[in-house]
PDB file of the backbone (N, CA, C, O) and the ligand in Angstrom, with CONECT records:
HET     ZN  A 101       1
ATOM      1  N   MET A   1      49.385  83.498  29.403  1.00  0.00           N
ATOM      2  CA  MET A   1      48.096  83.399  30.088  1.00  0.00           C
ATOM      3  C   MET A   1      47.035  82.817  29.160  1.00  0.00           C
ATOM      4  O   MET A   1      46.373  81.836  29.499  1.00  0.00           O
ATOM      5  N   PHE A   2      46.873  83.440  27.965  1.00  0.00           N
ATOM      6  CA  PHE A   2      45.884  82.930  27.015  1.00  0.00           C
ATOM      7  C   PHE A   2      46.285  81.569  26.475  1.00  0.00           C
ATOM      8  O   PHE A   2      45.429  80.725  26.207  1.00  0.00           O
ATOM      9  N   ASP A   3      47.597  81.353  26.314  1.00  0.00           N
ATOM     10  CA  ASP A   3      48.066  80.056  25.838  1.00  0.00           C
ATOM     11  C   ASP A   3      47.632  78.955  26.797  1.00  0.00           C
ATOM     12  O   ASP A   3      47.147  77.908  26.370  1.00  0.00           O
ATOM     13  N   ASN A   4      47.811  79.198  28.118  1.00  0.00           N
ATOM     14  CA  ASN A   4      47.400  78.202  29.102  1.00  0.00           C
ATOM     15  C   ASN A   4      45.906  77.924  29.036  1.00  0.00           C
ATOM     16  O   ASN A   4      45.470  76.779  29.165  1.00  0.00           O
ATOM     17  N   LEU A   5      45.119  78.987  28.833  1.00  0.00           N
ATOM     18  CA  LEU A   5      43.670  78.829  28.751  1.00  0.00           C
ATOM     19  C   LEU A   5      43.289  77.961  27.553  1.00  0.00           C
ATOM     20  O   LEU A   5      42.434  77.081  27.654  1.00  0.00           O
ATOM     21  N   TYR A   6      43.945  78.227  26.409  1.00  0.00           N
ATOM     22  CA  TYR A   6      43.646  77.437  25.208  1.00  0.00           C
ATOM     23  C   TYR A   6      44.029  75.970  25.405  1.00  0.00           C
ATOM     24  O   TYR A   6      43.303  75.058  25.007  1.00  0.00           O
ATOM     25  N   VAL A   7      45.201  75.768  26.038  1.00  0.00           N
ATOM     26  CA  VAL A   7      45.645  74.390  26.281  1.00  0.00           C
ATOM     27  C   VAL A   7      44.669  73.669  27.200  1.00  0.00           C
ATOM     28  O   VAL A   7      44.307  72.517  26.962  1.00  0.00           O
ATOM     29  N   LEU A   8      44.243  74.372  28.267  1.00  0.00           N
ATOM     30  CA  LEU A   8      43.279  73.764  29.195  1.00  0.00           C
ATOM     31  C   LEU A   8      41.963  73.446  28.486  1.00  0.00           C
ATOM     32  O   LEU A   8      41.383  72.380  28.692  1.00  0.00           O
ATOM     33  N   ALA A   9      41.494  74.378  27.649  1.00  0.00           N
ATOM     34  CA  ALA A   9      40.245  74.163  26.920  1.00  0.00           C
ATOM     35  C   ALA A   9      40.381  72.967  25.990  1.00  0.00           C
ATOM     36  O   ALA A   9      39.472  72.142  25.892  1.00  0.00           O
ATOM     37  N   ALA A  10      41.535  72.874  25.300  1.00  0.00           N
ATOM     38  CA  ALA A  10      41.748  71.758  24.370  1.00  0.00           C
ATOM     39  C   ALA A  10      41.762  70.434  25.130  1.00  0.00           C
ATOM     40  O   ALA A  10      41.183  69.449  24.673  1.00  0.00           O
ATOM     41  N   ILE A  11      42.424  70.408  26.290  1.00  0.00           N
ATOM     42  CA  ILE A  11      42.470  69.177  27.090  1.00  0.00           C
ATOM     43  C   ILE A  11      41.069  68.804  27.579  1.00  0.00           C
ATOM     44  O   ILE A  11      40.687  67.634  27.549  1.00  0.00           O
ATOM     45  N   ALA A  12      40.305  69.809  28.030  1.00  0.00           N
ATOM     46  CA  ALA A  12      38.955  69.545  28.513  1.00  0.00           C
ATOM     47  C   ALA A  12      38.087  68.973  27.399  1.00  0.00           C
ATOM     48  O   ALA A  12      37.362  68.001  27.612  1.00  0.00           O
ATOM     49  N   VAL A  13      38.159  69.574  26.205  1.00  0.00           N
ATOM     50  CA  VAL A  13      37.361  69.077  25.073  1.00  0.00           C
ATOM     51  C   VAL A  13      37.803  67.664  24.710  1.00  0.00           C
ATOM     52  O   VAL A  13      36.968  66.815  24.396  1.00  0.00           O
ATOM     53  N   GLY A  14      39.115  67.405  24.751  1.00  0.00           N
ATOM     54  CA  GLY A  14      39.616  66.069  24.432  1.00  0.00           C
ATOM     55  C   GLY A  14      39.112  65.027  25.412  1.00  0.00           C
ATOM     56  O   GLY A  14      38.663  63.955  25.009  1.00  0.00           O
ATOM     57  N   LEU A  15      39.185  65.339  26.699  1.00  0.00           N
ATOM     58  CA  LEU A  15      38.692  64.403  27.717  1.00  0.00           C
ATOM     59  C   LEU A  15      37.194  64.160  27.560  1.00  0.00           C
ATOM     60  O   LEU A  15      36.723  63.027  27.656  1.00  0.00           O
ATOM     61  N   PHE A  16      36.451  65.245  27.317  1.00  0.00           N
ATOM     62  CA  PHE A  16      35.007  65.136  27.141  1.00  0.00           C
ATOM     63  C   PHE A  16      34.690  64.202  25.966  1.00  0.00           C
ATOM     64  O   PHE A  16      33.806  63.349  26.055  1.00  0.00           O
ATOM     65  N   THR A  17      35.433  64.383  24.862  1.00  0.00           N
ATOM     66  CA  THR A  17      35.212  63.540  23.681  1.00  0.00           C
ATOM     67  C   THR A  17      35.503  62.074  23.995  1.00  0.00           C
ATOM     68  O   THR A  17      34.760  61.188  23.573  1.00  0.00           O
ATOM     69  N   ILE A  18      36.588  61.816  24.738  1.00  0.00           N
ATOM     70  CA  ILE A  18      36.948  60.434  25.085  1.00  0.00           C
ATOM     71  C   ILE A  18      35.864  59.806  25.953  1.00  0.00           C
ATOM     72  O   ILE A  18      35.495  58.649  25.756  1.00  0.00           O
ATOM     73  N   ILE A  19      35.350  60.586  26.928  1.00  0.00           N
ATOM     74  CA  ILE A  19      34.302  60.055  27.808  1.00  0.00           C
ATOM     75  C   ILE A  19      33.043  59.738  27.011  1.00  0.00           C
ATOM     76  O   ILE A  19      32.433  58.686  27.201  1.00  0.00           O
ATOM     77  N   ILE A  20      32.652  60.646  26.119  1.00  0.00           N
ATOM     78  CA  ILE A  20      31.465  60.407  25.280  1.00  0.00           C
ATOM     79  C   ILE A  20      31.678  59.163  24.426  1.00  0.00           C
ATOM     80  O   ILE A  20      30.774  58.338  24.289  1.00  0.00           O
ATOM     81  N   ALA A  21      32.886  59.025  23.845  1.00  0.00           N
ATOM     82  CA  ALA A  21      33.166  57.855  23.004  1.00  0.00           C
ATOM     83  C   ALA A  21      33.066  56.570  23.808  1.00  0.00           C
ATOM     84  O   ALA A  21      32.526  55.577  23.321  1.00  0.00           O
ATOM     85  N   LEU A  22      33.586  56.575  25.048  1.00  0.00           N
ATOM     86  CA  LEU A  22      33.502  55.385  25.900  1.00  0.00           C
ATOM     87  C   LEU A  22      32.050  55.036  26.213  1.00  0.00           C
ATOM     88  O   LEU A  22      31.666  53.867  26.177  1.00  0.00           O
ATOM     89  N   ILE A  23      31.241  56.057  26.521  1.00  0.00           N
ATOM     90  CA  ILE A  23      29.828  55.801  26.826  1.00  0.00           C
ATOM     91  C   ILE A  23      29.135  55.193  25.609  1.00  0.00           C
ATOM     92  O   ILE A  23      28.376  54.233  25.738  1.00  0.00           O
ATOM     93  N   VAL A  24      29.399  55.759  24.421  1.00  0.00           N
ATOM     94  CA  VAL A  24      28.763  55.242  23.205  1.00  0.00           C
ATOM     95  C   VAL A  24      29.215  53.805  22.940  1.00  0.00           C
ATOM     96  O   VAL A  24      28.407  52.957  22.559  1.00  0.00           O
ATOM     97  N   MET A  25      30.523  53.531  23.144  1.00  0.00           N
ATOM     98  CA  MET A  25      31.023  52.174  22.914  1.00  0.00           C
ATOM     99  C   MET A  25      30.376  51.172  23.859  1.00  0.00           C
ATOM    100  O   MET A  25      30.050  50.056  23.456  1.00  0.00           O
ATOM    101  N   MET A  26      30.186  51.574  25.136  1.00  0.00           N
ATOM    102  CA  MET A  26      29.575  50.655  26.094  1.00  0.00           C
ATOM    103  C   MET A  26      28.102  50.430  25.772  1.00  0.00           C
ATOM    104  O   MET A  26      27.574  49.335  25.968  1.00  0.00           O
ATOM    105  N   LYS A  27      27.449  51.471  25.280  1.00  0.00           N
ATOM    106  CA  LYS A  27      26.028  51.362  24.994  1.00  0.00           C
ATOM    107  C   LYS A  27      25.775  50.441  23.806  1.00  0.00           C
ATOM    108  O   LYS A  27      24.829  49.653  23.815  1.00  0.00           O
ATOM    109  N   PHE A  28      26.625  50.544  22.782  1.00  0.00           N
ATOM    110  CA  PHE A  28      26.399  49.770  21.559  1.00  0.00           C
ATOM    111  C   PHE A  28      27.292  48.544  21.488  1.00  0.00           C
ATOM    112  O   PHE A  28      27.521  48.001  20.407  1.00  0.00           O
ATOM    113  N   LYS A  29      27.796  48.106  22.632  1.00  0.00           N
ATOM    114  CA  LYS A  29      28.668  46.923  22.656  1.00  0.00           C
ATOM    115  C   LYS A  29      27.868  45.702  22.203  1.00  0.00           C
ATOM    116  O   LYS A  29      26.791  45.432  22.737  1.00  0.00           O
ATOM    117  N   SER A  30      28.381  44.977  21.239  1.00  0.00           N
ATOM    118  CA  SER A  30      27.683  43.802  20.736  1.00  0.00           C
ATOM    119  C   SER A  30      27.869  42.647  21.707  1.00  0.00           C
ATOM    120  O   SER A  30      28.853  42.627  22.447  1.00  0.00           O
ATOM    121  N   PRO A  31      26.949  41.680  21.726  1.00  0.00           N
ATOM    122  CA  PRO A  31      27.108  40.530  22.609  1.00  0.00           C
ATOM    123  C   PRO A  31      28.339  39.724  22.225  1.00  0.00           C
ATOM    124  O   PRO A  31      28.769  39.773  21.072  1.00  0.00           O
ATOM    125  N   PRO A  32      28.920  38.978  23.174  1.00  0.00           N
ATOM    126  CA  PRO A  32      30.152  38.239  22.879  1.00  0.00           C
ATOM    127  C   PRO A  32      29.940  37.250  21.742  1.00  0.00           C
ATOM    128  O   PRO A  32      28.935  36.539  21.730  1.00  0.00           O
ATOM    129  N   PRO A  33      30.863  37.188  20.786  1.00  0.00           N
ATOM    130  CA  PRO A  33      30.686  36.311  19.624  1.00  0.00           C
ATOM    131  C   PRO A  33      30.781  34.843  20.019  1.00  0.00           C
ATOM    132  O   PRO A  33      31.420  34.507  21.016  1.00  0.00           O
ATOM    133  N   GLY A  34      30.151  33.975  19.247  1.00  0.00           N
ATOM    134  CA  GLY A  34      30.209  32.537  19.483  1.00  0.00           C
ATOM    135  C   GLY A  34      29.132  32.041  20.418  1.00  0.00           C
ATOM    136  O   GLY A  34      28.890  30.835  20.475  1.00  0.00           O
ATOM    137  N   LYS A  35      28.476  32.916  21.151  1.00  0.00           N
ATOM    138  CA  LYS A  35      27.405  32.488  22.046  1.00  0.00           C
ATOM    139  C   LYS A  35      26.149  33.303  21.760  1.00  0.00           C
ATOM    140  O   LYS A  35      25.802  34.202  22.526  1.00  0.00           O
ATOM    141  N   PRO A  36      25.472  32.994  20.666  1.00  0.00           N
ATOM    142  CA  PRO A  36      24.257  33.741  20.376  1.00  0.00           C
ATOM    143  C   PRO A  36      23.180  33.423  21.394  1.00  0.00           C
ATOM    144  O   PRO A  36      23.047  32.283  21.840  1.00  0.00           O
ATOM    145  N   ARG A  37      22.420  34.427  21.754  1.00  0.00           N
ATOM    146  CA  ARG A  37      21.341  34.197  22.705  1.00  0.00           C
ATOM    147  C   ARG A  37      20.208  33.489  21.991  1.00  0.00           C
ATOM    148  O   ARG A  37      19.933  33.756  20.821  1.00  0.00           O
ATOM    149  N   ARG A  38      19.550  32.582  22.703  1.00  0.00           N
ATOM    150  CA  ARG A  38      18.435  31.836  22.135  1.00  0.00           C
ATOM    151  C   ARG A  38      17.152  32.238  22.842  1.00  0.00           C
ATOM    152  O   ARG A  38      17.141  32.565  24.029  1.00  0.00           O
ATOM    153  N   PHE A  39      16.081  32.203  22.075  1.00  0.00           N
ATOM    154  CA  PHE A  39      14.803  32.617  22.628  1.00  0.00           C
ATOM    155  C   PHE A  39      13.759  31.549  22.345  1.00  0.00           C
ATOM    156  O   PHE A  39      13.803  30.873  21.317  1.00  0.00           O
ATOM    157  N   CYS A  40      12.816  31.409  23.274  1.00  0.00           N
ATOM    158  CA  CYS A  40      11.686  30.518  23.054  1.00  0.00           C
ATOM    159  C   CYS A  40      10.825  31.114  21.941  1.00  0.00           C
ATOM    160  O   CYS A  40      10.487  32.296  22.002  1.00  0.00           O
ATOM    161  N   PRO A  41      10.460  30.322  20.920  1.00  0.00           N
ATOM    162  CA  PRO A  41       9.674  30.866  19.812  1.00  0.00           C
ATOM    163  C   PRO A  41       8.244  31.192  20.218  1.00  0.00           C
ATOM    164  O   PRO A  41       7.553  31.916  19.501  1.00  0.00           O
ATOM    165  N   LEU A  42       7.792  30.679  21.340  1.00  0.00           N
ATOM    166  CA  LEU A  42       6.401  30.905  21.726  1.00  0.00           C
ATOM    167  C   LEU A  42       6.247  32.092  22.678  1.00  0.00           C
ATOM    168  O   LEU A  42       5.367  32.929  22.480  1.00  0.00           O
ATOM    169  N   CYS A  43       7.087  32.173  23.702  1.00  0.00           N
ATOM    170  CA  CYS A  43       6.915  33.259  24.671  1.00  0.00           C
ATOM    171  C   CYS A  43       8.058  34.273  24.612  1.00  0.00           C
ATOM    172  O   CYS A  43       8.047  35.263  25.344  1.00  0.00           O
ATOM    173  N   ASN A  44       9.046  34.029  23.742  1.00  0.00           N
ATOM    174  CA  ASN A  44      10.150  34.965  23.511  1.00  0.00           C
ATOM    175  C   ASN A  44      11.042  35.174  24.726  1.00  0.00           C
ATOM    176  O   ASN A  44      11.812  36.134  24.760  1.00  0.00           O
ATOM    177  N   SER A  45      10.956  34.296  25.727  1.00  0.00           N
ATOM    178  CA  SER A  45      11.860  34.454  26.863  1.00  0.00           C
ATOM    179  C   SER A  45      13.227  33.892  26.501  1.00  0.00           C
ATOM    180  O   SER A  45      13.339  32.966  25.698  1.00  0.00           O
ATOM    181  N   SER A  46      14.253  34.459  27.098  1.00  0.00           N
ATOM    182  CA  SER A  46      15.619  34.055  26.816  1.00  0.00           C
ATOM    183  C   SER A  46      15.897  32.689  27.437  1.00  0.00           C
ATOM    184  O   SER A  46      15.520  32.430  28.580  1.00  0.00           O
ATOM    185  N   LEU A  47      16.558  31.818  26.678  1.00  0.00           N
ATOM    186  CA  LEU A  47      16.836  30.466  27.146  1.00  0.00           C
ATOM    187  C   LEU A  47      18.246  30.391  27.700  1.00  0.00           C
ATOM    188  O   LEU A  47      19.160  31.027  27.175  1.00  0.00           O
ATOM    189  N   ALA A  48      18.424  29.612  28.763  1.00  0.00           N
ATOM    190  CA  ALA A  48      19.749  29.407  29.330  1.00  0.00           C
ATOM    191  C   ALA A  48      20.579  28.536  28.385  1.00  0.00           C
ATOM    192  O   ALA A  48      20.072  27.998  27.401  1.00  0.00           O
ATOM    193  N   ASP A  49      21.874  28.410  28.714  1.00  0.00           N
ATOM    194  CA  ASP A  49      22.807  27.730  27.816  1.00  0.00           C
ATOM    195  C   ASP A  49      22.350  26.327  27.444  1.00  0.00           C
ATOM    196  O   ASP A  49      22.389  25.951  26.272  1.00  0.00           O
ATOM    197  N   HIS A  50      21.917  25.550  28.436  1.00  0.00           N
ATOM    198  CA  HIS A  50      21.569  24.153  28.171  1.00  0.00           C
ATOM    199  C   HIS A  50      20.064  23.920  28.272  1.00  0.00           C
ATOM    200  O   HIS A  50      19.617  22.776  28.347  1.00  0.00           O
ATOM    201  N   GLU A  51      19.297  24.977  28.275  1.00  0.00           N
ATOM    202  CA  GLU A  51      17.853  24.838  28.353  1.00  0.00           C
ATOM    203  C   GLU A  51      17.313  24.395  26.998  1.00  0.00           C
ATOM    204  O   GLU A  51      17.740  24.881  25.951  1.00  0.00           O
ATOM    205  N   THR A  52      16.364  23.462  27.042  1.00  0.00           N
ATOM    206  CA  THR A  52      15.807  22.951  25.790  1.00  0.00           C
ATOM    207  C   THR A  52      14.311  23.254  25.732  1.00  0.00           C
ATOM    208  O   THR A  52      13.686  23.625  26.726  1.00  0.00           O
ATOM    209  N   LEU A  53      13.774  23.084  24.548  1.00  0.00           N
ATOM    210  CA  LEU A  53      12.344  23.286  24.352  1.00  0.00           C
ATOM    211  C   LEU A  53      11.623  21.951  24.463  1.00  0.00           C
ATOM    212  O   LEU A  53      12.196  20.893  24.203  1.00  0.00           O
ATOM    213  N   LYS A  54      10.352  22.021  24.857  1.00  0.00           N
ATOM    214  CA  LYS A  54       9.545  20.821  24.925  1.00  0.00           C
ATOM    215  C   LYS A  54       8.813  20.659  23.596  1.00  0.00           C
ATOM    216  O   LYS A  54       8.218  21.600  23.070  1.00  0.00           O
ATOM    217  N   GLY A  55       8.878  19.429  23.067  1.00  0.00           N
ATOM    218  CA  GLY A  55       8.223  19.197  21.791  1.00  0.00           C
ATOM    219  C   GLY A  55       7.633  17.806  21.729  1.00  0.00           C
ATOM    220  O   GLY A  55       8.094  16.892  22.411  1.00  0.00           O
ATOM    221  N   LEU A  56       6.605  17.652  20.902  1.00  0.00           N
ATOM    222  CA  LEU A  56       5.994  16.348  20.705  1.00  0.00           C
ATOM    223  C   LEU A  56       6.280  15.899  19.279  1.00  0.00           C
ATOM    224  O   LEU A  56       6.090  16.651  18.323  1.00  0.00           O
ATOM    225  N   ILE A  57       6.747  14.640  19.155  1.00  0.00           N
ATOM    226  CA  ILE A  57       6.954  14.082  17.822  1.00  0.00           C
ATOM    227  C   ILE A  57       5.589  13.625  17.310  1.00  0.00           C
ATOM    228  O   ILE A  57       5.007  12.693  17.866  1.00  0.00           O
ATOM    229  N   VAL A  58       5.076  14.256  16.275  1.00  0.00           N
ATOM    230  CA  VAL A  58       3.723  13.967  15.809  1.00  0.00           C
ATOM    231  C   VAL A  58       3.728  13.061  14.580  1.00  0.00           C
ATOM    232  O   VAL A  58       2.681  12.534  14.205  1.00  0.00           O
ATOM    233  N   ASP A  59       4.877  12.870  13.953  1.00  0.00           N
ATOM    234  CA  ASP A  59       4.935  12.018  12.771  1.00  0.00           C
ATOM    235  C   ASP A  59       6.296  11.342  12.714  1.00  0.00           C
ATOM    236  O   ASP A  59       7.319  12.016  12.589  1.00  0.00           O
ATOM    237  N   ASN A  60       6.318  10.011  12.805  1.00  0.00           N
ATOM    238  CA  ASN A  60       7.587   9.295  12.799  1.00  0.00           C
ATOM    239  C   ASN A  60       8.096   9.030  11.392  1.00  0.00           C
ATOM    240  O   ASN A  60       9.282   8.767  11.194  1.00  0.00           O
ATOM    241  N   LYS A  61       7.195   9.097  10.409  1.00  0.00           N
ATOM    242  CA  LYS A  61       7.630   8.858   9.041  1.00  0.00           C
ATOM    243  C   LYS A  61       8.357  10.101   8.513  1.00  0.00           C
ATOM    244  O   LYS A  61       7.929  11.227   8.766  1.00  0.00           O
ATOM    245  N   PRO A  62       9.445   9.896   7.787  1.00  0.00           N
ATOM    246  CA  PRO A  62      10.155  11.057   7.242  1.00  0.00           C
ATOM    247  C   PRO A  62       9.291  11.776   6.207  1.00  0.00           C
ATOM    248  O   PRO A  62       8.596  11.104   5.444  1.00  0.00           O
ATOM    249  N   PRO A  63       9.299  13.079   6.145  1.00  0.00           N
ATOM    250  CA  PRO A  63      10.016  13.966   7.072  1.00  0.00           C
ATOM    251  C   PRO A  63       9.314  14.042   8.413  1.00  0.00           C
ATOM    252  O   PRO A  63       8.108  14.278   8.486  1.00  0.00           O
ATOM    253  N   GLN A  64      10.094  13.838   9.489  1.00  0.00           N
ATOM    254  CA  GLN A  64       9.518  13.863  10.832  1.00  0.00           C
ATOM    255  C   GLN A  64       9.003  15.259  11.167  1.00  0.00           C
ATOM    256  O   GLN A  64       9.572  16.276  10.769  1.00  0.00           O
ATOM    257  N   LYS A  65       7.915  15.263  11.909  1.00  0.00           N
ATOM    258  CA  LYS A  65       7.343  16.537  12.327  1.00  0.00           C
ATOM    259  C   LYS A  65       7.345  16.604  13.845  1.00  0.00           C
ATOM    260  O   LYS A  65       6.968  15.650  14.526  1.00  0.00           O
ATOM    261  N   ILE A  66       7.775  17.746  14.359  1.00  0.00           N
ATOM    262  CA  ILE A  66       7.811  17.962  15.802  1.00  0.00           C
ATOM    263  C   ILE A  66       6.959  19.187  16.110  1.00  0.00           C
ATOM    264  O   ILE A  66       7.105  20.245  15.498  1.00  0.00           O
ATOM    265  N   LEU A  67       6.071  19.011  17.072  1.00  0.00           N
ATOM    266  CA  LEU A  67       5.224  20.116  17.495  1.00  0.00           C
ATOM    267  C   LEU A  67       5.877  20.781  18.707  1.00  0.00           C
ATOM    268  O   LEU A  67       5.942  20.186  19.782  1.00  0.00           O
ATOM    269  N   ILE A  68       6.356  22.006  18.535  1.00  0.00           N
ATOM    270  CA  ILE A  68       7.009  22.722  19.634  1.00  0.00           C
ATOM    271  C   ILE A  68       5.943  23.188  20.619  1.00  0.00           C
ATOM    272  O   ILE A  68       4.978  23.857  20.249  1.00  0.00           O
ATOM    273  N   ARG A  69       6.140  22.821  21.875  1.00  0.00           N
ATOM    274  CA  ARG A  69       5.146  23.192  22.898  1.00  0.00           C
ATOM    275  C   ARG A  69       5.622  24.324  23.798  1.00  0.00           C
ATOM    276  O   ARG A  69       4.832  24.883  24.558  1.00  0.00           O
ATOM    277  N   GLY A  70       6.891  24.663  23.723  1.00  0.00           N
ATOM    278  CA  GLY A  70       7.373  25.797  24.506  1.00  0.00           C
ATOM    279  C   GLY A  70       8.569  25.445  25.367  1.00  0.00           C
ATOM    280  O   GLY A  70       9.107  24.341  25.286  1.00  0.00           O
ATOM    281  N   CYS A  71       8.976  26.393  26.192  1.00  0.00           N
ATOM    282  CA  CYS A  71      10.123  26.201  27.073  1.00  0.00           C
ATOM    283  C   CYS A  71       9.629  25.762  28.453  1.00  0.00           C
ATOM    284  O   CYS A  71       8.441  25.494  28.636  1.00  0.00           O
ATOM    285  N   SER A  72      10.538  25.692  29.410  1.00  0.00           N
ATOM    286  CA  SER A  72      10.157  25.225  30.745  1.00  0.00           C
ATOM    287  C   SER A  72       9.197  26.184  31.428  1.00  0.00           C
ATOM    288  O   SER A  72       8.540  25.808  32.399  1.00  0.00           O
ATOM    289  N   ARG A  73       9.102  27.418  30.940  1.00  0.00           N
ATOM    290  CA  ARG A  73       8.227  28.389  31.577  1.00  0.00           C
ATOM    291  C   ARG A  73       6.825  28.409  30.970  1.00  0.00           C
ATOM    292  O   ARG A  73       5.849  28.655  31.678  1.00  0.00           O
ATOM    293  N   CYS A  74       6.715  28.150  29.653  1.00  0.00           N
ATOM    294  CA  CYS A  74       5.414  28.355  29.022  1.00  0.00           C
ATOM    295  C   CYS A  74       4.795  27.058  28.504  1.00  0.00           C
ATOM    296  O   CYS A  74       3.631  27.059  28.104  1.00  0.00           O
ATOM    297  N   ALA A  75       5.546  25.944  28.502  1.00  0.00           N
ATOM    298  CA  ALA A  75       4.972  24.704  27.988  1.00  0.00           C
ATOM    299  C   ALA A  75       3.953  24.156  28.973  1.00  0.00           C
ATOM    300  O   ALA A  75       4.136  24.281  30.183  1.00  0.00           O
ATOM    301  N   PRO A  76       2.872  23.544  28.470  1.00  0.00           N
ATOM    302  CA  PRO A  76       1.900  22.930  29.374  1.00  0.00           C
ATOM    303  C   PRO A  76       2.546  21.782  30.134  1.00  0.00           C
ATOM    304  O   PRO A  76       3.147  20.899  29.523  1.00  0.00           O
ATOM    305  N   SER A  77       2.432  21.783  31.456  1.00  0.00           N
ATOM    306  CA  SER A  77       3.175  20.816  32.263  1.00  0.00           C
ATOM    307  C   SER A  77       2.506  19.438  32.257  1.00  0.00           C
ATOM    308  O   SER A  77       3.147  18.447  32.607  1.00  0.00           O
ATOM    309  N   VAL A  78       1.233  19.358  31.868  1.00  0.00           N
ATOM    310  CA  VAL A  78       0.542  18.072  31.928  1.00  0.00           C
ATOM    311  C   VAL A  78       0.950  17.178  30.774  1.00  0.00           C
ATOM    312  O   VAL A  78       0.814  15.959  30.878  1.00  0.00           O
ATOM    313  N   GLU A  79       1.443  17.733  29.682  1.00  0.00           N
ATOM    314  CA  GLU A  79       1.746  16.931  28.505  1.00  0.00           C
ATOM    315  C   GLU A  79       3.063  16.184  28.671  1.00  0.00           C
ATOM    316  O   GLU A  79       4.023  16.709  29.236  1.00  0.00           O
ATOM    317  N   GLU A  80       3.096  14.955  28.170  1.00  0.00           N
ATOM    318  CA  GLU A  80       4.353  14.226  28.117  1.00  0.00           C
ATOM    319  C   GLU A  80       5.090  14.657  26.854  1.00  0.00           C
ATOM    320  O   GLU A  80       4.474  15.008  25.848  1.00  0.00           O
ATOM    321  N   GLY A  81       6.397  14.624  26.923  1.00  0.00           N
ATOM    322  CA  GLY A  81       7.156  15.012  25.748  1.00  0.00           C
ATOM    323  C   GLY A  81       8.630  14.970  26.017  1.00  0.00           C
ATOM    324  O   GLY A  81       9.054  14.663  27.131  1.00  0.00           O
ATOM    325  N   THR A  82       9.417  15.275  25.014  1.00  0.00           N
ATOM    326  CA  THR A  82      10.852  15.275  25.133  1.00  0.00           C
ATOM    327  C   THR A  82      11.327  16.686  25.451  1.00  0.00           C
ATOM    328  O   THR A  82      11.018  17.632  24.726  1.00  0.00           O
ATOM    329  N   TRP A  83      12.068  16.819  26.523  1.00  0.00           N
ATOM    330  CA  TRP A  83      12.581  18.126  26.895  1.00  0.00           C
ATOM    331  C   TRP A  83      13.929  18.364  26.287  1.00  0.00           C
ATOM    332  O   TRP A  83      14.521  19.423  26.493  1.00  0.00           O
TER     333      TRP A  83
HETATM  334 ZN    ZN A 101       8.549  29.790  26.320  1.00  0.00          ZN2+
END
């Protein structure tokens, strides 16, 4: 009788530990490797895979300088530039 109770308690504690471990693993799961997320440096919004930033080339002489104006969400739409 007591043996069965101990076995049941041990199984319950084991299952509980496994469930807690699974929850912790899912919570701290790292993003998939090889595809780092990119963020707009101005508004910090997440960029899609092929989304680019808008920038103006302000100096053609080396070293070239590019003025970052933002992503498709935060860049001023009136300005011409390279997307
Ligand atoms: Zn932005």
